[in-house]
PDB file of N, CA, C and O in Angstrom:
ATOM      1  N   MET A   1     -26.122 -64.465 -33.402  1.00  0.00           N
ATOM      2  CA  MET A   1     -25.816 -64.009 -34.737  1.00  0.00           C
ATOM      3  C   MET A   1     -25.539 -62.520 -34.676  1.00  0.00           C
ATOM      4  O   MET A   1     -26.307 -61.767 -34.077  1.00  0.00           O
ATOM      5  N   TYR A   2     -24.470 -62.099 -35.280  1.00  0.00           N
ATOM      6  CA  TYR A   2     -24.110 -60.687 -35.295  1.00  0.00           C
ATOM      7  C   TYR A   2     -23.895 -60.263 -36.731  1.00  0.00           C
ATOM      8  O   TYR A   2     -23.054 -60.827 -37.431  1.00  0.00           O
ATOM      9  N   LEU A   3     -24.638 -59.290 -37.165  1.00  0.00           N
ATOM     10  CA  LEU A   3     -24.496 -58.757 -38.510  1.00  0.00           C
ATOM     11  C   LEU A   3     -24.479 -57.246 -38.407  1.00  0.00           C
ATOM     12  O   LEU A   3     -25.525 -56.638 -38.184  1.00  0.00           O
ATOM     13  N   PRO A   4     -23.309 -56.617 -38.563  1.00  0.00           N
ATOM     14  CA  PRO A   4     -23.264 -55.164 -38.473  1.00  0.00           C
ATOM     15  C   PRO A   4     -23.906 -54.531 -39.703  1.00  0.00           C
ATOM     16  O   PRO A   4     -23.561 -54.862 -40.838  1.00  0.00           O
ATOM     17  N   ILE A   5     -24.823 -53.638 -39.469  1.00  0.00           N
ATOM     18  CA  ILE A   5     -25.488 -52.912 -40.543  1.00  0.00           C
ATOM     19  C   ILE A   5     -25.333 -51.433 -40.227  1.00  0.00           C
ATOM     20  O   ILE A   5     -25.741 -50.971 -39.162  1.00  0.00           O
ATOM     21  N   LYS A   6     -24.752 -50.708 -41.141  1.00  0.00           N
ATOM     22  CA  LYS A   6     -24.555 -49.277 -40.934  1.00  0.00           C
ATOM     23  C   LYS A   6     -25.617 -48.512 -41.710  1.00  0.00           C
ATOM     24  O   LYS A   6     -25.906 -48.805 -42.871  1.00  0.00           O
ATOM     25  N   LEU A   7     -26.183 -47.530 -41.038  1.00  0.00           N
ATOM     26  CA  LEU A   7     -27.165 -46.658 -41.665  1.00  0.00           C
ATOM     27  C   LEU A   7     -26.551 -45.282 -41.830  1.00  0.00           C
ATOM     28  O   LEU A   7     -25.820 -44.812 -40.958  1.00  0.00           O
ATOM     29  N   SER A   8     -26.841 -44.647 -42.928  1.00  0.00           N
ATOM     30  CA  SER A   8     -26.378 -43.275 -43.106  1.00  0.00           C
ATOM     31  C   SER A   8     -27.517 -42.323 -42.780  1.00  0.00           C
ATOM     32  O   SER A   8     -28.678 -42.726 -42.699  1.00  0.00           O
ATOM     33  N   SER A   9     -27.171 -41.062 -42.596  1.00  0.00           N
ATOM     34  CA  SER A   9     -28.202 -40.065 -42.303  1.00  0.00           C
ATOM     35  C   SER A   9     -29.115 -39.856 -43.508  1.00  0.00           C
ATOM     36  O   SER A   9     -30.181 -39.254 -43.373  1.00  0.00           O
ATOM     37  N   LYS A  10     -28.718 -40.339 -44.674  1.00  0.00           N
ATOM     38  CA  LYS A  10     -29.586 -40.257 -45.847  1.00  0.00           C
ATOM     39  C   LYS A  10     -30.694 -41.300 -45.769  1.00  0.00           C
ATOM     40  O   LYS A  10     -31.772 -41.105 -46.330  1.00  0.00           O
ATOM     41  N   GLN A  11     -30.433 -42.411 -45.075  1.00  0.00           N
ATOM     42  CA  GLN A  11     -31.427 -43.477 -44.946  1.00  0.00           C
ATOM     43  C   GLN A  11     -32.376 -43.215 -43.782  1.00  0.00           C
ATOM     44  O   GLN A  11     -33.584 -43.416 -43.903  1.00  0.00           O
ATOM     45  N   ILE A  12     -31.832 -42.771 -42.665  1.00  0.00           N
ATOM     46  CA  ILE A  12     -32.616 -42.504 -41.457  1.00  0.00           C
ATOM     47  C   ILE A  12     -32.182 -41.146 -40.920  1.00  0.00           C
ATOM     48  O   ILE A  12     -30.992 -40.909 -40.713  1.00  0.00           O
ATOM     49  N   SER A  13     -33.133 -40.263 -40.696  1.00  0.00           N
ATOM     50  CA  SER A  13     -32.785 -38.958 -40.128  1.00  0.00           C
ATOM     51  C   SER A  13     -33.239 -38.898 -38.674  1.00  0.00           C
ATOM     52  O   SER A  13     -34.006 -39.744 -38.213  1.00  0.00           O
ATOM     53  N   GLY A  14     -32.762 -37.903 -37.973  1.00  0.00           N
ATOM     54  CA  GLY A  14     -33.113 -37.743 -36.569  1.00  0.00           C
ATOM     55  C   GLY A  14     -34.588 -37.489 -36.346  1.00  0.00           C
ATOM     56  O   GLY A  14     -35.120 -37.791 -35.278  1.00  0.00           O
ATOM     57  N   THR A  15     -35.250 -36.939 -37.346  1.00  0.00           N
ATOM     58  CA  THR A  15     -36.675 -36.640 -37.200  1.00  0.00           C
ATOM     59  C   THR A  15     -37.563 -37.838 -37.538  1.00  0.00           C
ATOM     60  O   THR A  15     -38.784 -37.768 -37.397  1.00  0.00           O
ATOM     61  N   ASP A  16     -36.950 -38.934 -37.983  1.00  0.00           N
ATOM     62  CA  ASP A  16     -37.716 -40.157 -38.246  1.00  0.00           C
ATOM     63  C   ASP A  16     -38.056 -40.849 -36.932  1.00  0.00           C
ATOM     64  O   ASP A  16     -37.338 -40.728 -35.940  1.00  0.00           O
ATOM     65  N   LYS A  17     -39.159 -41.568 -36.951  1.00  0.00           N
ATOM     66  CA  LYS A  17     -39.522 -42.378 -35.791  1.00  0.00           C
ATOM     67  C   LYS A  17     -38.714 -43.670 -35.813  1.00  0.00           C
ATOM     68  O   LYS A  17     -38.271 -44.121 -36.870  1.00  0.00           O
ATOM     69  N   PHE A  18     -38.526 -44.261 -34.632  1.00  0.00           N
ATOM     70  CA  PHE A  18     -37.732 -45.481 -34.505  1.00  0.00           C
ATOM     71  C   PHE A  18     -38.313 -46.625 -35.330  1.00  0.00           C
ATOM     72  O   PHE A  18     -37.583 -47.536 -35.720  1.00  0.00           O
ATOM     73  N   VAL A  19     -39.600 -46.588 -35.597  1.00  0.00           N
ATOM     74  CA  VAL A  19     -40.229 -47.635 -36.401  1.00  0.00           C
ATOM     75  C   VAL A  19     -39.575 -47.722 -37.779  1.00  0.00           C
ATOM     76  O   VAL A  19     -39.564 -48.795 -38.383  1.00  0.00           O
ATOM     77  N   LYS A  20     -39.037 -46.627 -38.283  1.00  0.00           N
ATOM     78  CA  LYS A  20     -38.356 -46.658 -39.580  1.00  0.00           C
ATOM     79  C   LYS A  20     -37.077 -47.495 -39.495  1.00  0.00           C
ATOM     80  O   LYS A  20     -36.731 -48.193 -40.448  1.00  0.00           O
ATOM     81  N   VAL A  21     -36.382 -47.430 -38.372  1.00  0.00           N
ATOM     82  CA  VAL A  21     -35.195 -48.267 -38.153  1.00  0.00           C
ATOM     83  C   VAL A  21     -35.616 -49.736 -38.110  1.00  0.00           C
ATOM     84  O   VAL A  21     -34.980 -50.590 -38.728  1.00  0.00           O
ATOM     85  N   ILE A  22     -36.684 -50.018 -37.383  1.00  0.00           N
ATOM     86  CA  ILE A  22     -37.186 -51.391 -37.266  1.00  0.00           C
ATOM     87  C   ILE A  22     -37.564 -51.938 -38.642  1.00  0.00           C
ATOM     88  O   ILE A  22     -37.199 -53.060 -38.991  1.00  0.00           O
ATOM     89  N   ASP A  23     -38.292 -51.146 -39.416  1.00  0.00           N
ATOM     90  CA  ASP A  23     -38.704 -51.588 -40.752  1.00  0.00           C
ATOM     91  C   ASP A  23     -37.499 -51.813 -41.663  1.00  0.00           C
ATOM     92  O   ASP A  23     -37.478 -52.767 -42.441  1.00  0.00           O
ATOM     93  N   PHE A  24     -36.499 -50.942 -41.568  1.00  0.00           N
ATOM     94  CA  PHE A  24     -35.277 -51.103 -42.358  1.00  0.00           C
ATOM     95  C   PHE A  24     -34.599 -52.431 -42.026  1.00  0.00           C
ATOM     96  O   PHE A  24     -34.211 -53.176 -42.925  1.00  0.00           O
ATOM     97  N   LEU A  25     -34.459 -52.722 -40.737  1.00  0.00           N
ATOM     98  CA  LEU A  25     -33.817 -53.971 -40.319  1.00  0.00           C
ATOM     99  C   LEU A  25     -34.616 -55.187 -40.779  1.00  0.00           C
ATOM    100  O   LEU A  25     -34.036 -56.177 -41.224  1.00  0.00           O
ATOM    101  N   ARG A  26     -35.931 -55.120 -40.677  1.00  0.00           N
ATOM    102  CA  ARG A  26     -36.777 -56.236 -41.129  1.00  0.00           C
ATOM    103  C   ARG A  26     -36.568 -56.516 -42.613  1.00  0.00           C
ATOM    104  O   ARG A  26     -36.488 -57.671 -43.031  1.00  0.00           O
ATOM    105  N   ARG A  27     -36.480 -55.447 -43.406  1.00  0.00           N
ATOM    106  CA  ARG A  27     -36.259 -55.627 -44.846  1.00  0.00           C
ATOM    107  C   ARG A  27     -34.867 -56.195 -45.128  1.00  0.00           C
ATOM    108  O   ARG A  27     -34.720 -57.099 -45.951  1.00  0.00           O
ATOM    109  N   GLN A  28     -33.850 -55.670 -44.449  1.00  0.00           N
ATOM    110  CA  GLN A  28     -32.479 -56.127 -44.681  1.00  0.00           C
ATOM    111  C   GLN A  28     -32.287 -57.586 -44.276  1.00  0.00           C
ATOM    112  O   GLN A  28     -31.551 -58.330 -44.924  1.00  0.00           O
ATOM    113  N   LEU A  29     -32.953 -57.982 -43.208  1.00  0.00           N
ATOM    114  CA  LEU A  29     -32.781 -59.329 -42.664  1.00  0.00           C
ATOM    115  C   LEU A  29     -33.831 -60.318 -43.168  1.00  0.00           C
ATOM    116  O   LEU A  29     -33.765 -61.510 -42.868  1.00  0.00           O
ATOM    117  N   HIS A  30     -34.801 -59.816 -43.935  1.00  0.00           N
ATOM    118  CA  HIS A  30     -35.886 -60.654 -44.464  1.00  0.00           C
ATOM    119  C   HIS A  30     -36.607 -61.375 -43.324  1.00  0.00           C
ATOM    120  O   HIS A  30     -36.857 -62.578 -43.395  1.00  0.00           O
ATOM    121  N   ARG A  31     -36.934 -60.627 -42.283  1.00  0.00           N
ATOM    122  CA  ARG A  31     -37.617 -61.175 -41.104  1.00  0.00           C
ATOM    123  C   ARG A  31     -38.852 -60.337 -40.816  1.00  0.00           C
ATOM    124  O   ARG A  31     -38.781 -59.109 -40.778  1.00  0.00           O
ATOM    125  N   GLU A  32     -39.974 -60.996 -40.616  1.00  0.00           N
ATOM    126  CA  GLU A  32     -41.184 -60.278 -40.217  1.00  0.00           C
ATOM    127  C   GLU A  32     -41.148 -59.974 -38.722  1.00  0.00           C
ATOM    128  O   GLU A  32     -41.529 -58.885 -38.291  1.00  0.00           O
ATOM    129  N   THR A  33     -40.689 -60.941 -37.942  1.00  0.00           N
ATOM    130  CA  THR A  33     -40.602 -60.762 -36.496  1.00  0.00           C
ATOM    131  C   THR A  33     -39.164 -60.448 -36.126  1.00  0.00           C
ATOM    132  O   THR A  33     -38.243 -61.195 -36.457  1.00  0.00           O
ATOM    133  N   LEU A  34     -38.987 -59.333 -35.434  1.00  0.00           N
ATOM    134  CA  LEU A  34     -37.656 -58.908 -35.035  1.00  0.00           C
ATOM    135  C   LEU A  34     -37.786 -58.129 -33.729  1.00  0.00           C
ATOM    136  O   LEU A  34     -38.668 -57.281 -33.593  1.00  0.00           O
ATOM    137  N   PHE A  35     -36.923 -58.410 -32.788  1.00  0.00           N
ATOM    138  CA  PHE A  35     -36.913 -57.716 -31.507  1.00  0.00           C
ATOM    139  C   PHE A  35     -35.713 -56.778 -31.513  1.00  0.00           C
ATOM    140  O   PHE A  35     -34.575 -57.207 -31.701  1.00  0.00           O
ATOM    141  N   VAL A  36     -35.981 -55.499 -31.306  1.00  0.00           N
ATOM    142  CA  VAL A  36     -34.951 -54.471 -31.468  1.00  0.00           C
ATOM    143  C   VAL A  36     -34.740 -53.750 -30.144  1.00  0.00           C
ATOM    144  O   VAL A  36     -35.696 -53.382 -29.461  1.00  0.00           O
ATOM    145  N   TYR A  37     -33.470 -53.555 -29.794  1.00  0.00           N
ATOM    146  CA  TYR A  37     -33.085 -52.955 -28.519  1.00  0.00           C
ATOM    147  C   TYR A  37     -32.061 -51.844 -28.753  1.00  0.00           C
ATOM    148  O   TYR A  37     -31.326 -51.866 -29.740  1.00  0.00           O
ATOM    149  N   VAL A  38     -32.020 -50.895 -27.858  1.00  0.00           N
ATOM    150  CA  VAL A  38     -30.982 -49.860 -27.864  1.00  0.00           C
ATOM    151  C   VAL A  38     -29.983 -50.204 -26.770  1.00  0.00           C
ATOM    152  O   VAL A  38     -30.354 -50.418 -25.616  1.00  0.00           O
ATOM    153  N   ASN A  39     -28.710 -50.255 -27.148  1.00  0.00           N
ATOM    154  CA  ASN A  39     -27.610 -50.565 -26.220  1.00  0.00           C
ATOM    155  C   ASN A  39     -27.828 -51.877 -25.464  1.00  0.00           C
ATOM    156  O   ASN A  39     -27.378 -52.016 -24.327  1.00  0.00           O
ATOM    157  N   SER A  40     -28.502 -52.820 -26.076  1.00  0.00           N
ATOM    158  CA  SER A  40     -28.819 -54.115 -25.446  1.00  0.00           C
ATOM    159  C   SER A  40     -29.523 -53.948 -24.106  1.00  0.00           C
ATOM    160  O   SER A  40     -29.475 -54.842 -23.261  1.00  0.00           O
ATOM    161  N   ALA A  41     -30.175 -52.809 -23.910  1.00  0.00           N
ATOM    162  CA  ALA A  41     -30.751 -52.510 -22.605  1.00  0.00           C
ATOM    163  C   ALA A  41     -32.278 -52.452 -22.603  1.00  0.00           C
ATOM    164  O   ALA A  41     -32.912 -52.923 -21.659  1.00  0.00           O
ATOM    165  N   PHE A  42     -32.867 -51.884 -23.641  1.00  0.00           N
ATOM    166  CA  PHE A  42     -34.322 -51.722 -23.642  1.00  0.00           C
ATOM    167  C   PHE A  42     -34.825 -51.638 -25.080  1.00  0.00           C
ATOM    168  O   PHE A  42     -34.082 -51.338 -26.014  1.00  0.00           O
ATOM    169  N   SER A  43     -36.101 -51.911 -25.212  1.00  0.00           N
ATOM    170  CA  SER A  43     -36.757 -51.821 -26.514  1.00  0.00           C
ATOM    171  C   SER A  43     -37.571 -50.531 -26.545  1.00  0.00           C
ATOM    172  O   SER A  43     -38.589 -50.426 -25.861  1.00  0.00           O
ATOM    173  N   PRO A  44     -37.137 -49.553 -27.329  1.00  0.00           N
ATOM    174  CA  PRO A  44     -37.841 -48.273 -27.329  1.00  0.00           C
ATOM    175  C   PRO A  44     -39.209 -48.363 -28.001  1.00  0.00           C
ATOM    176  O   PRO A  44     -39.474 -49.262 -28.800  1.00  0.00           O
ATOM    177  N   ASN A  45     -40.050 -47.426 -27.663  1.00  0.00           N
ATOM    178  CA  ASN A  45     -41.340 -47.294 -28.307  1.00  0.00           C
ATOM    179  C   ASN A  45     -41.100 -46.968 -29.779  1.00  0.00           C
ATOM    180  O   ASN A  45     -40.283 -46.097 -30.077  1.00  0.00           O
ATOM    181  N   PRO A  46     -41.781 -47.633 -30.703  1.00  0.00           N
ATOM    182  CA  PRO A  46     -41.578 -47.350 -32.126  1.00  0.00           C
ATOM    183  C   PRO A  46     -41.860 -45.899 -32.516  1.00  0.00           C
ATOM    184  O   PRO A  46     -41.372 -45.431 -33.544  1.00  0.00           O
ATOM    185  N   ASP A  47     -42.646 -45.181 -31.701  1.00  0.00           N
ATOM    186  CA  ASP A  47     -42.960 -43.781 -32.004  1.00  0.00           C
ATOM    187  C   ASP A  47     -41.903 -42.796 -31.521  1.00  0.00           C
ATOM    188  O   ASP A  47     -42.005 -41.600 -31.793  1.00  0.00           O
ATOM    189  N   GLU A  48     -40.884 -43.284 -30.805  1.00  0.00           N
ATOM    190  CA  GLU A  48     -39.798 -42.405 -30.342  1.00  0.00           C
ATOM    191  C   GLU A  48     -39.043 -41.848 -31.544  1.00  0.00           C
ATOM    192  O   GLU A  48     -38.852 -42.540 -32.544  1.00  0.00           O
ATOM    193  N   LEU A  49     -38.620 -40.598 -31.439  1.00  0.00           N
ATOM    194  CA  LEU A  49     -37.798 -40.012 -32.494  1.00  0.00           C
ATOM    195  C   LEU A  49     -36.366 -40.513 -32.362  1.00  0.00           C
ATOM    196  O   LEU A  49     -35.845 -40.649 -31.255  1.00  0.00           O
ATOM    197  N   VAL A  50     -35.742 -40.783 -33.489  1.00  0.00           N
ATOM    198  CA  VAL A  50     -34.364 -41.272 -33.495  1.00  0.00           C
ATOM    199  C   VAL A  50     -33.442 -40.271 -32.811  1.00  0.00           C
ATOM    200  O   VAL A  50     -32.538 -40.670 -32.077  1.00  0.00           O
ATOM    201  N   LYS A  51     -33.656 -38.969 -33.042  1.00  0.00           N
ATOM    202  CA  LYS A  51     -32.773 -37.962 -32.437  1.00  0.00           C
ATOM    203  C   LYS A  51     -32.893 -37.948 -30.919  1.00  0.00           C
ATOM    204  O   LYS A  51     -31.903 -37.699 -30.231  1.00  0.00           O
ATOM    205  N   ASP A  52     -34.072 -38.206 -30.384  1.00  0.00           N
ATOM    206  CA  ASP A  52     -34.230 -38.249 -28.927  1.00  0.00           C
ATOM    207  C   ASP A  52     -33.489 -39.454 -28.342  1.00  0.00           C
ATOM    208  O   ASP A  52     -32.836 -39.343 -27.304  1.00  0.00           O
ATOM    209  N   LEU A  53     -33.590 -40.588 -29.004  1.00  0.00           N
ATOM    210  CA  LEU A  53     -32.855 -41.777 -28.550  1.00  0.00           C
ATOM    211  C   LEU A  53     -31.355 -41.531 -28.636  1.00  0.00           C
ATOM    212  O   LEU A  53     -30.608 -41.887 -27.725  1.00  0.00           O
ATOM    213  N   TYR A  54     -30.917 -40.921 -29.733  1.00  0.00           N
ATOM    214  CA  TYR A  54     -29.496 -40.618 -29.915  1.00  0.00           C
ATOM    215  C   TYR A  54     -29.000 -39.652 -28.838  1.00  0.00           C
ATOM    216  O   TYR A  54     -27.943 -39.871 -28.247  1.00  0.00           O
ATOM    217  N   ASN A  55     -29.752 -38.596 -28.586  1.00  0.00           N
ATOM    218  CA  ASN A  55     -29.337 -37.594 -27.593  1.00  0.00           C
ATOM    219  C   ASN A  55     -29.265 -38.172 -26.187  1.00  0.00           C
ATOM    220  O   ASN A  55     -28.417 -37.764 -25.394  1.00  0.00           O
ATOM    221  N   ASN A  56     -30.133 -39.105 -25.871  1.00  0.00           N
ATOM    222  CA  ASN A  56     -30.178 -39.666 -24.523  1.00  0.00           C
ATOM    223  C   ASN A  56     -29.340 -40.928 -24.338  1.00  0.00           C
ATOM    224  O   ASN A  56     -28.872 -41.210 -23.235  1.00  0.00           O
ATOM    225  N   PHE A  57     -29.152 -41.687 -25.417  1.00  0.00           N
ATOM    226  CA  PHE A  57     -28.506 -42.993 -25.268  1.00  0.00           C
ATOM    227  C   PHE A  57     -27.360 -43.238 -26.251  1.00  0.00           C
ATOM    228  O   PHE A  57     -26.786 -44.326 -26.275  1.00  0.00           O
ATOM    229  N   GLY A  58     -27.028 -42.233 -27.058  1.00  0.00           N
ATOM    230  CA  GLY A  58     -25.927 -42.375 -28.004  1.00  0.00           C
ATOM    231  C   GLY A  58     -24.594 -42.524 -27.276  1.00  0.00           C
ATOM    232  O   GLY A  58     -24.390 -41.943 -26.210  1.00  0.00           O
ATOM    233  N   ILE A  59     -23.689 -43.307 -27.864  1.00  0.00           N
ATOM    234  CA  ILE A  59     -22.366 -43.551 -27.288  1.00  0.00           C
ATOM    235  C   ILE A  59     -21.328 -43.281 -28.371  1.00  0.00           C
ATOM    236  O   ILE A  59     -21.399 -43.845 -29.463  1.00  0.00           O
ATOM    237  N   ASP A  60     -20.370 -42.421 -28.065  1.00  0.00           N
ATOM    238  CA  ASP A  60     -19.286 -42.107 -29.009  1.00  0.00           C
ATOM    239  C   ASP A  60     -19.815 -41.714 -30.387  1.00  0.00           C
ATOM    240  O   ASP A  60     -19.277 -42.138 -31.410  1.00  0.00           O
ATOM    241  N   GLY A  61     -20.866 -40.904 -30.409  1.00  0.00           N
ATOM    242  CA  GLY A  61     -21.408 -40.418 -31.672  1.00  0.00           C
ATOM    243  C   GLY A  61     -22.245 -41.420 -32.443  1.00  0.00           C
ATOM    244  O   GLY A  61     -22.535 -41.206 -33.620  1.00  0.00           O
ATOM    245  N   LYS A  62     -22.643 -42.522 -31.793  1.00  0.00           N
ATOM    246  CA  LYS A  62     -23.438 -43.556 -32.460  1.00  0.00           C
ATOM    247  C   LYS A  62     -24.607 -43.971 -31.581  1.00  0.00           C
ATOM    248  O   LYS A  62     -24.526 -43.937 -30.353  1.00  0.00           O
ATOM    249  N   LEU A  63     -25.682 -44.358 -32.225  1.00  0.00           N
ATOM    250  CA  LEU A  63     -26.798 -44.983 -31.525  1.00  0.00           C
ATOM    251  C   LEU A  63     -26.699 -46.475 -31.819  1.00  0.00           C
ATOM    252  O   LEU A  63     -26.909 -46.906 -32.953  1.00  0.00           O
ATOM    253  N   VAL A  64     -26.381 -47.253 -30.804  1.00  0.00           N
ATOM    254  CA  VAL A  64     -26.200 -48.696 -30.983  1.00  0.00           C
ATOM    255  C   VAL A  64     -27.561 -49.379 -30.889  1.00  0.00           C
ATOM    256  O   VAL A  64     -28.245 -49.308 -29.868  1.00  0.00           O
ATOM    257  N   VAL A  65     -27.933 -50.040 -31.978  1.00  0.00           N
ATOM    258  CA  VAL A  65     -29.200 -50.760 -32.053  1.00  0.00           C
ATOM    259  C   VAL A  65     -28.878 -52.242 -32.214  1.00  0.00           C
ATOM    260  O   VAL A  65     -28.190 -52.640 -33.154  1.00  0.00           O
ATOM    261  N   ASN A  66     -29.377 -53.043 -31.299  1.00  0.00           N
ATOM    262  CA  ASN A  66     -29.180 -54.490 -31.332  1.00  0.00           C
ATOM    263  C   ASN A  66     -30.503 -55.141 -31.699  1.00  0.00           C
ATOM    264  O   ASN A  66     -31.570 -54.576 -31.459  1.00  0.00           O
ATOM    265  N   TYR A  67     -30.427 -56.332 -32.281  1.00  0.00           N
ATOM    266  CA  TYR A  67     -31.654 -57.033 -32.648  1.00  0.00           C
ATOM    267  C   TYR A  67     -31.511 -58.521 -32.376  1.00  0.00           C
ATOM    268  O   TYR A  67     -30.406 -59.055 -32.271  1.00  0.00           O
ATOM    269  N   ALA A  68     -32.661 -59.175 -32.266  1.00  0.00           N
ATOM    270  CA  ALA A  68     -32.701 -60.623 -32.076  1.00  0.00           C
ATOM    271  C   ALA A  68     -33.911 -61.160 -32.832  1.00  0.00           C
ATOM    272  O   ALA A  68     -34.911 -60.463 -33.005  1.00  0.00           O
ATOM    273  N   CYS A  69     -33.807 -62.393 -33.272  1.00  0.00           N
ATOM    274  CA  CYS A  69     -34.917 -63.023 -33.985  1.00  0.00           C
ATOM    275  C   CYS A  69     -35.925 -63.642 -33.026  1.00  0.00           C
ATOM    276  O   CYS A  69     -37.050 -63.950 -33.419  1.00  0.00           O
ATOM    277  N   SER A  70     -35.524 -63.824 -31.770  1.00  0.00           N
ATOM    278  CA  SER A  70     -36.443 -64.268 -30.725  1.00  0.00           C
ATOM    279  C   SER A  70     -36.235 -63.358 -29.518  1.00  0.00           C
ATOM    280  O   SER A  70     -35.188 -62.726 -29.380  1.00  0.00           O
ATOM    281  N   MET A  71     -37.232 -63.299 -28.655  1.00  0.00           N
ATOM    282  CA  MET A  71     -37.159 -62.394 -27.522  1.00  0.00           C
ATOM    283  C   MET A  71     -35.943 -62.730 -26.660  1.00  0.00           C
ATOM    284  O   MET A  71     -35.760 -63.874 -26.242  1.00  0.00           O
ATOM    285  N   ALA A  72     -35.123 -61.726 -26.404  1.00  0.00           N
ATOM    286  CA  ALA A  72     -33.885 -61.943 -25.650  1.00  0.00           C
ATOM    287  C   ALA A  72     -34.162 -62.089 -24.158  1.00  0.00           C
ATOM    288  O   ALA A  72     -33.459 -62.826 -23.468  1.00  0.00           O
ATOM    289  N   TRP A  73     -35.161 -61.405 -23.665  1.00  0.00           N
ATOM    290  CA  TRP A  73     -35.567 -61.526 -22.262  1.00  0.00           C
ATOM    291  C   TRP A  73     -37.004 -61.077 -22.166  1.00  0.00           C
ATOM    292  O   TRP A  73     -37.504 -60.410 -23.071  1.00  0.00           O
ATOM    293  N   GLY A  74     -37.661 -61.419 -21.118  1.00  0.00           N
ATOM    294  CA  GLY A  74     -39.078 -61.098 -21.001  1.00  0.00           C
ATOM    295  C   GLY A  74     -39.329 -60.472 -19.733  1.00  0.00           C
ATOM    296  O   GLY A  74     -40.470 -60.119 -19.433  1.00  0.00           O
TER     297      GLY A  74
END
């Protein structure tokens, strides 16, 4: 399932923790359990700052966040 959701800097700022992104997605998707990944590569610590993830893993001016309703890999 692919559902593109765009966030603006008014909704999530660089100084927010990644958990805010996770909570936003849970509310939008009406899911309590959600597995969230950056660049389909890893699941960041919820305490990571969004700006740190963006600075280290952003692509073409975007931080790509992928999600799954069940664990994609273990």
